Legacy VTK file of the C-alpha trace (Angstrom):
# vtk DataFile Version 3.0
C-alpha trace
ASCII
DATASET POLYDATA
POINTS 423 float
7.119 -1.534 25.265
8.119 0.907 22.151
11.453 2.119 21.748
13.187 4.334 19.422
16.878 4.750 18.815
18.375 7.312 15.915
22.020 6.580 15.249
24.269 9.304 14.467
23.804 9.643 11.105
20.083 9.771 11.472
19.228 6.485 10.773
15.835 5.723 13.071
15.070 1.958 14.734
11.838 1.519 16.131
11.393 -1.710 18.393
8.482 -3.569 20.397
10.078 -6.310 22.921
7.194 -8.787 22.508
8.272 -11.637 25.723
5.801 -14.361 24.947
6.711 -14.869 21.113
10.174 -17.523 19.785
10.465 -15.468 16.938
11.359 -11.782 16.002
10.648 -9.879 12.559
13.160 -7.242 10.864
12.297 -4.501 8.235
14.265 -1.787 6.826
11.811 0.260 5.103
12.990 3.578 2.729
10.739 5.835 1.852
11.541 5.425 -1.711
7.877 4.284 -4.156
6.510 5.004 -7.440
5.390 8.629 -5.860
9.423 9.581 -5.807
9.705 8.571 -9.785
8.828 10.123 -12.862
8.031 8.662 -16.469
11.331 8.297 -17.437
12.572 5.942 -14.604
8.798 4.421 -13.569
9.364 1.167 -12.110
13.315 1.768 -10.729
12.151 1.715 -6.813
10.376 -1.816 -7.723
13.521 -3.142 -9.685
15.945 -2.184 -7.134
14.065 -3.907 -5.143
14.789 -7.169 -6.962
18.011 -6.649 -7.832
19.197 -6.303 -4.079
18.227 -10.365 -3.901
20.387 -11.042 -6.789
23.672 -11.689 -5.269
26.147 -9.481 -3.449
29.874 -9.420 -2.651
29.582 -11.982 0.022
26.744 -13.962 -1.511
25.192 -15.020 -4.458
20.940 -15.068 -5.402
20.889 -18.669 -3.923
23.121 -18.099 -0.870
20.702 -15.151 0.519
18.126 -17.429 0.033
19.547 -20.554 1.777
20.873 -18.280 4.509
17.142 -18.033 5.786
15.471 -21.019 4.464
17.766 -22.969 6.356
17.047 -21.419 9.796
13.487 -21.979 8.943
12.692 -18.450 8.311
11.284 -16.089 5.833
12.395 -13.237 3.975
11.098 -10.957 0.920
10.520 -7.487 -0.062
7.951 -5.384 -1.145
7.095 -1.627 -3.320
4.354 0.426 -2.677
3.683 4.041 -3.887
5.704 5.444 -1.076
7.966 3.457 0.511
10.245 -0.052 -0.301
10.523 -2.464 2.552
12.806 -5.342 2.805
12.237 -8.047 5.786
12.458 -11.380 7.243
11.220 -13.129 10.055
13.023 -15.900 11.864
13.474 -17.594 15.064
15.046 -15.231 18.083
18.008 -16.713 18.478
18.809 -15.971 14.659
18.214 -12.749 14.711
22.000 -11.952 14.342
22.279 -13.898 10.899
19.018 -12.143 9.601
20.116 -8.527 10.216
23.806 -9.765 8.152
21.785 -11.036 5.669
19.624 -8.310 5.050
22.553 -5.405 6.000
24.555 -7.585 3.113
21.814 -7.070 0.295
21.411 -3.395 1.434
24.912 -2.791 1.021
27.134 -5.079 -0.954
24.480 -5.813 -3.512
26.307 -5.987 -7.313
23.614 -4.624 -9.347
25.627 -6.835 -11.889
24.712 -5.956 -15.619
23.983 -9.761 -16.879
21.218 -9.874 -13.474
19.845 -6.309 -14.758
19.271 -7.889 -18.420
17.666 -11.229 -16.873
15.493 -9.332 -14.171
14.288 -7.212 -16.910
12.547 -10.204 -18.506
11.302 -11.560 -14.910
9.432 -7.507 -14.187
8.229 -7.969 -18.090
6.321 -10.681 -17.583
5.422 -9.638 -14.151
3.505 -6.931 -16.050
1.896 -9.130 -18.472
0.365 -10.957 -15.656
-1.009 -7.807 -13.628
-1.792 -6.549 -17.236
-4.218 -10.344 -17.218
-5.718 -9.403 -13.841
-8.356 -7.191 -14.658
-8.981 -6.858 -10.856
-5.325 -5.955 -10.245
-5.533 -3.279 -14.113
-8.649 -1.259 -12.884
-7.443 -0.328 -9.730
-4.063 1.399 -11.411
-6.596 2.697 -14.211
-8.213 4.307 -11.081
-5.134 5.994 -10.192
-3.700 7.458 -13.664
-7.545 8.836 -13.127
-7.726 9.834 -10.096
-4.324 11.487 -9.750
-3.638 12.796 -13.700
-0.437 14.443 -13.488
1.026 13.567 -10.145
3.503 10.542 -9.671
1.011 8.940 -7.785
-0.608 8.079 -10.907
2.373 5.625 -11.852
2.318 2.291 -11.948
4.634 0.666 -8.957
6.115 -1.834 -11.791
6.638 0.490 -14.170
6.047 -0.149 -17.994
7.842 -1.990 -20.641
9.320 1.324 -22.298
10.830 2.786 -18.632
12.062 -0.428 -17.995
13.261 -0.657 -21.690
15.349 2.460 -21.245
16.335 1.463 -17.609
20.240 1.185 -16.776
22.416 0.111 -13.654
23.350 4.130 -13.824
19.319 4.601 -13.434
19.371 1.723 -10.883
22.699 3.351 -8.910
21.434 7.189 -8.854
18.204 6.332 -7.291
19.679 4.266 -4.966
22.622 6.931 -3.905
19.572 9.716 -3.828
17.348 7.692 -1.546
19.355 5.234 0.087
19.730 7.096 2.299
19.922 6.746 6.335
17.700 9.868 7.044
15.456 8.511 4.519
15.268 4.831 6.083
13.566 3.354 9.536
14.647 -0.050 10.885
11.527 -1.989 12.625
12.068 -4.913 14.778
9.563 -6.885 16.799
9.672 -9.648 18.681
11.199 -11.341 21.388
14.737 -10.037 20.947
17.364 -8.422 23.944
17.143 -4.748 23.336
21.039 -3.732 23.849
22.416 -6.861 21.715
19.932 -5.944 19.176
20.714 -2.270 18.711
24.767 -3.305 18.934
24.242 -5.522 16.293
22.425 -2.337 13.759
24.964 -0.541 14.815
27.826 -2.605 14.045
26.502 -2.992 10.725
24.681 0.462 9.875
26.815 3.011 12.109
29.149 3.847 9.510
26.664 4.257 7.084
26.903 7.786 4.391
25.194 8.846 1.192
26.916 10.882 -1.335
23.600 12.533 -1.572
21.471 13.287 1.220
18.835 14.755 -0.814
14.874 13.925 -0.005
12.231 15.455 -2.193
9.144 16.729 -0.864
5.966 15.807 -3.010
3.389 17.820 -4.562
0.212 17.458 -3.447
-2.181 16.075 -6.206
-5.069 17.734 -7.400
-8.225 15.132 -7.076
-9.606 15.053 -10.750
-13.152 14.126 -12.031
-13.036 11.768 -15.170
-14.079 8.645 -16.830
-11.430 6.264 -17.967
-11.647 2.569 -19.553
-9.845 -0.411 -21.202
-11.135 -3.018 -23.636
-9.789 -6.190 -22.854
-11.727 -9.461 -24.147
-13.056 -10.708 -21.146
-16.369 -11.950 -19.494
-16.745 -9.893 -16.401
-15.975 -5.809 -16.841
-14.268 -4.307 -13.580
-14.798 -1.025 -12.179
-13.583 1.270 -9.749
-15.378 4.520 -8.593
-12.936 6.795 -6.427
-13.389 9.697 -4.657
-11.772 12.222 -1.849
-10.706 9.911 1.401
-8.740 10.960 4.324
-4.313 11.489 4.393
-2.662 9.830 6.704
-2.322 10.565 10.132
-5.538 12.681 10.455
-7.993 11.597 13.073
-11.051 11.257 10.639
-9.664 8.624 9.552
-11.216 6.928 11.866
-14.408 7.940 11.050
-14.049 7.076 7.590
-13.257 3.297 8.183
-16.308 3.110 10.793
-18.204 4.472 7.341
-16.133 2.037 5.445
-17.151 -1.262 7.208
-20.522 -0.310 6.987
-21.046 0.624 3.442
-19.336 -1.621 1.202
-15.858 -2.761 3.380
-17.232 -6.356 4.678
-19.441 -9.229 3.617
-22.016 -7.648 6.036
-22.059 -4.490 4.586
-25.014 -2.428 2.549
-23.443 -2.699 -0.783
-22.378 -6.986 -0.045
-25.934 -7.562 1.060
-27.599 -5.011 -1.034
-25.948 -5.782 -4.498
-24.690 -9.078 -4.370
-26.707 -11.260 -1.715
-30.279 -9.205 -2.374
-30.079 -9.110 -6.697
-27.144 -11.220 -7.760
-26.241 -8.647 -9.743
-22.412 -9.263 -8.979
-19.545 -12.105 -8.004
-17.394 -9.603 -5.856
-18.013 -5.730 -4.884
-16.352 -3.998 -1.411
-14.772 -0.262 -0.451
-11.814 0.767 1.023
-10.144 3.606 1.894
-6.149 4.514 0.897
-3.944 6.948 2.644
-1.085 8.962 1.748
1.122 11.378 2.940
-1.348 14.366 1.797
-4.082 12.785 0.551
-6.202 9.787 0.492
-9.089 8.310 -1.698
-11.554 6.191 -0.867
-12.545 2.980 -4.001
-15.771 1.446 -4.221
-15.259 -1.549 -6.788
-17.096 -4.661 -8.375
-16.904 -7.203 -11.171
-20.007 -8.428 -12.910
-21.455 -9.062 -16.358
-21.553 -6.197 -18.527
-25.401 -6.331 -19.019
-25.525 -5.230 -15.557
-22.853 -2.371 -15.166
-25.212 0.951 -15.247
-27.540 -0.931 -13.431
-25.384 -1.602 -10.516
-23.867 1.909 -10.793
-26.968 3.040 -9.777
-27.867 1.690 -7.148
-24.368 2.183 -5.378
-25.600 5.567 -5.943
-28.531 5.509 -4.487
-27.084 3.401 -1.452
-24.783 6.761 -0.859
-28.433 9.052 -1.780
-29.646 7.101 1.560
-26.679 7.462 3.405
-26.448 11.442 2.410
-30.073 11.587 3.730
-30.237 9.440 6.719
-27.184 8.683 7.560
-26.155 5.725 9.870
-27.903 4.199 13.067
-25.959 4.289 16.062
-26.322 0.174 16.417
-24.921 0.257 12.942
-21.765 2.746 13.698
-21.707 0.605 17.233
-21.622 -2.748 15.477
-18.467 -1.414 13.233
-16.464 0.117 15.860
-16.231 -3.889 17.341
-15.598 -5.268 14.244
-12.973 -2.867 13.505
-11.204 -3.632 16.875
-11.722 -7.027 16.551
-9.712 -7.234 12.935
-7.033 -4.651 14.210
-6.750 -6.730 17.788
-6.111 -9.741 15.285
-3.693 -8.152 13.515
-1.605 -7.607 16.095
-1.151 -11.386 16.744
2.100 -11.328 14.157
5.183 -10.216 14.999
5.336 -9.643 11.306
2.189 -6.901 11.423
3.227 -5.523 14.118
7.251 -4.451 12.941
5.112 -3.263 9.301
2.732 -1.044 12.174
5.439 0.365 13.914
8.429 0.599 10.955
5.797 2.063 8.440
4.165 4.532 10.573
7.700 5.917 11.893
8.532 6.471 8.132
5.914 8.100 6.895
4.465 9.886 9.827
7.625 9.993 12.610
5.472 8.987 15.381
4.283 5.623 16.646
0.300 5.385 17.400
0.132 2.631 20.585
-2.745 -0.174 20.037
-4.814 1.035 22.761
-4.665 4.626 21.139
-5.581 3.806 17.949
-8.559 1.472 19.717
-9.754 4.691 21.792
-9.459 6.324 18.611
-12.007 4.175 17.455
-14.314 4.214 20.629
-14.428 7.873 20.049
-15.920 8.262 16.533
-19.223 10.043 17.043
-22.586 10.639 14.665
-21.239 13.924 14.204
-17.619 12.973 12.593
-19.006 10.245 10.539
-21.992 13.047 9.131
-18.811 15.224 8.137
-16.740 11.983 6.208
-19.870 11.513 4.430
-20.583 15.325 3.284
-16.376 14.738 2.154
-16.026 12.220 0.539
-19.715 11.439 -1.497
-19.250 14.689 -3.308
-20.279 13.893 -6.755
-17.674 17.188 -7.900
-14.878 14.544 -7.043
-16.442 11.332 -8.168
-14.016 9.354 -10.882
-14.248 5.596 -12.428
-12.430 3.680 -14.459
-13.979 0.510 -16.256
-12.231 -2.548 -18.151
-13.943 -4.876 -20.128
-15.597 -6.097 -23.149
-18.412 -3.656 -23.777
-20.230 -2.591 -26.994
-20.861 1.385 -26.906
-17.978 3.436 -25.415
-19.607 6.513 -26.278
-22.997 5.556 -24.732
-21.733 4.140 -21.435
-19.829 6.751 -20.337
-22.732 9.113 -21.366
-24.941 7.423 -18.783
-21.960 7.049 -16.444
-21.189 10.813 -15.932
-25.891 10.969 -16.104
-25.530 8.620 -12.824
-22.552 10.017 -11.448
-21.323 13.825 -12.201
-24.455 15.528 -12.651
LINES 1 424
423 0 1 2 3 4 5 6 7 8 9 10 11 12 13 14 15 16 17 18 19 20 21 22 23 24 25 26 27 28 29 30 31 32 33 34 35 36 37 38 39 40 41 42 43 44 45 46 47 48 49 50 51 52 53 54 55 56 57 58 59 60 61 62 63 64 65 66 67 68 69 70 71 72 73 74 75 76 77 78 79 80 81 82 83 84 85 86 87 88 89 90 91 92 93 94 95 96 97 98 99 100 101 102 103 104 105 106 107 108 109 110 111 112 113 114 115 116 117 118 119 120 121 122 123 124 125 126 127 128 129 130 131 132 133 134 135 136 137 138 139 140 141 142 143 144 145 146 147 148 149 150 151 152 153 154 155 156 157 158 159 160 161 162 163 164 165 166 167 168 169 170 171 172 173 174 175 176 177 178 179 180 181 182 183 184 185 186 187 188 189 190 191 192 193 194 195 196 197 198 199 200 201 202 203 204 205 206 207 208 209 210 211 212 213 214 215 216 217 218 219 220 221 222 223 224 225 226 227 228 229 230 231 232 233 234 235 236 237 238 239 240 241 242 243 244 245 246 247 248 249 250 251 252 253 254 255 256 257 258 259 260 261 262 263 264 265 266 267 268 269 270 271 272 273 274 275 276 277 278 279 280 281 282 283 284 285 286 287 288 289 290 291 292 293 294 295 296 297 298 299 300 301 302 303 304 305 306 307 308 309 310 311 312 313 314 315 316 317 318 319 320 321 322 323 324 325 326 327 328 329 330 331 332 333 334 335 336 337 338 339 340 341 342 343 344 345 346 347 348 349 350 351 352 353 354 355 356 357 358 359 360 361 362 363 364 365 366 367 368 369 370 371 372 373 374 375 376 377 378 379 380 381 382 383 384 385 386 387 388 389 390 391 392 393 394 395 396 397 398 399 400 401 402 403 404 405 406 407 408 409 410 411 412 413 414 415 416 417 418 419 420 421 422
């Protein structure tokens, strides 16, 4: 059962009571991610996420970790393009400790100058680690390509250049602008007493007010049509093809999920079976949709011997052409729906996943869609809906490609890619 409470200051609290478990997960969701940044402060959302673990007026960094470790719980955070989440998972009888620690981090973090300098070094290493992972790197390169000129193109970690210029004032100003009650959601899922828990939330968050309460609106990106590449001395070549997808909250997203499952979203998909299993041309190949508040993309990724690059792109396009001409069989659609529903239901068996589902949905969409509603939406997908989405996403005027590897003739490769993807 879901409940939603809005405090007088505008903070939203969404909960799901799950009586048969012994744990509870709590998340504080802030609509502050790399999309709310610019070239000068890129990485600030992620930097603040790190700093909230570096000590408060009441606890050292070690004390924060021990407070949750000592009760057998977990505490962590992540930053995405559109939000930042701080979360803890504990036994149900320790919910008061989890809320106390999260609130302390949220309101009493010191942003100590020495810790800022040390944490810059940590994030520099994180960026280098990312640079050493061509699979991560090529996905970032695709974002820069397809969303060029929009803040969706910015990397979540920022760059060494933007971090070099980052000051304590930059962090505090961004925090005060976006860490506001009306820009935040607290989500709780698991076994807890509703009245007692809301009482705890009010105790720590009811008096929260901010100097600024400005919530900037996003500028909808124009999707570009281009090729990007980066040379790296590695054995494999990694590439991503990106095209238009579906924004969050749109019902046609379910048709895209059904299509993606069949096309490249699983080990039984057409791309995996054709290119990896039957031909043995790649080690890894998959596709997946990404959805944002006002746009979305469908990404196809593969890692392979550079000698097979153009051949595999050609086979992908032939698979797309086949789907466009023949569409999908009723049996494929039925199996894909059952697979989607099964994966979704299995994912709901964790309090963390349920906390994430309701928190992110309330923050970015302003509503919660129940599991039964989602299953119904999957069941309602018809062949005509999938035909519509096929025509929308598989449009050569919207294709982008990014690749990373040790290739020889960039001009020749790009010329051949344009023939395959753009003509």
